[in-house]
N, C-alpha and C positions, 0 to 999 in steps of 0.2 A: 772301516764302513761307517758312513754317515749316520747319524742316528734316522732314525722313521721317521719319529715326526720331533719338534719341538713344543715342550708345554710352554705354553704364556697361558696368565690366569685371564679369564673373560672380559675382565672388567681393564684392560690393559688399552682395550681400544675401545670404552665405552663414556659415552659422554659423560661428563661433570651432572647432576641431574641438579634442578632445578630447583632450590630446596623454598620452600613454600614458609614465608616468614610470621611465628606464631602474632594473633594480636593478643591484646590485654583479656579482653573477651572468654579466646578459647584455653588461655594459660588460666587463667582465674577457673575454668567449666573442666578443667583436665584434672584441678584442685580439689574441686569440690567429689569429682568423678572419684577420686584417689580416695577418697575421706571416706567416700559411702562404702568403696568396697573394705577398706581397713574398720573401718566400726562393722559392717554385717562382718567380718571375722572375728572380730573382739565378741560379740555378741555368741556367735559359734561355738568358739572356744569357752570360755566361761559357763555358757550355757551346758556345754558337754558334761562339768564336773558339777554341773548344782548337785544334781540325786545323790552321788556320795559323799559329796562336804554337807549334805541332811542325815546321811546316817553316819558317818563318820567326822563331827568335825572336828576333830585334832587333825583334821586331812587336808584341814583349810590352805594353811601356808603353802605347803609345799605343793598341794595341786596350782593355784594362782600360780605359785614361782613357775614351772614347768607352763600355763598356758601364757603368760608374761613372755616366758622366752620362747616357745612360740609364736605369738605376735610378731616379737622383734625380729625371730631369722623372716616371716611373711612379708614384712613392711620392708626390708632388708633385700628381696628377693624380688620384692615389685618395683616391673621396670617398665619404660617405654623406647620402644624403636621405630626411628618413623622408616616408611618403604616411600614407594614411588605416590601410592593414593592415599594412604591412613598411616596412622599412628596406630603400633600394635603392641596389646600391652601382655609384658608376658608372667608370668607368676614364679619363684621361687624354684620351681625343678625343673624351670625352662619351658612347661604347658605357657599354650596363647593361651591366654584370659579373652581378649577381643580385640577389636578393633574400631576406631574411629576413624572415619570420614574428613582427611585433612579441611578438603575444600569444593563446594558447588560442581557438581561434575556428572559427566554421562560414564559410567565403565559397564562394559560388555552390554552396551543397549537400555539399561538402565538409569536414571537419575537420582543422583544422590544429593542430602544435601549434606552442609558441612557440619560433622558431629555427629551424625547419624549412628548409634554405636550396632556394631554387628558380629551373630557371634562366628566363632572359627569354623571353619569346611575343614582345617586341617591346619598345620603348621605355617603354611604359607599365606593361604586365602581364605576371604569369610564367605561366610554364606551368605549369598546375593537372592535370595528369596526377598525378605524384608528388615528393616530396622530394627532393633528392638527399643528404644527409643531415641535420644537427643541430645546431649549434652547440652546443649543449650536450653532445654525445655525440661518437660518432666519426664523420670523414667525412673526405673525400680532396674537395683542392678545388687547382686550376690559377688561374694567370695570365689563362687566359682566361676563366677561369670554371668553371660543377658541370659535371661530368660527366654524359655523356647514359646514358641506362638502358640497363642489356642487355638 
């Protein structure tokens, strides 16, 4: 009896996606973006142990080692994936941190600028209500992701 269906990957018939070359300005802006995220995480980690160190100064070395290990794991796990319209940033536990728009484009009826920072709606898509800033301009970012709208 022949098989009911033949399994094929959905990528077998898909054309290769046109990759957008990152210019030096975007590369530098993304590096600055990552540094801001890492700096915020470091401030969080060391700030988290501040009270414990003040109460028990002898624990300072051990707590700093824990914080340093956690920071290193966070940095090593933070990565970028390229999708059709966005650069998707994932944190160390594979949760989505944020999306950055790759190029000026109209997506789902809205115009977006290159570098717009978007909060994730879910694992695959960003929240398309408003950008949380632009990596080519001024913005605030936290290690947990882009800020909520006010």
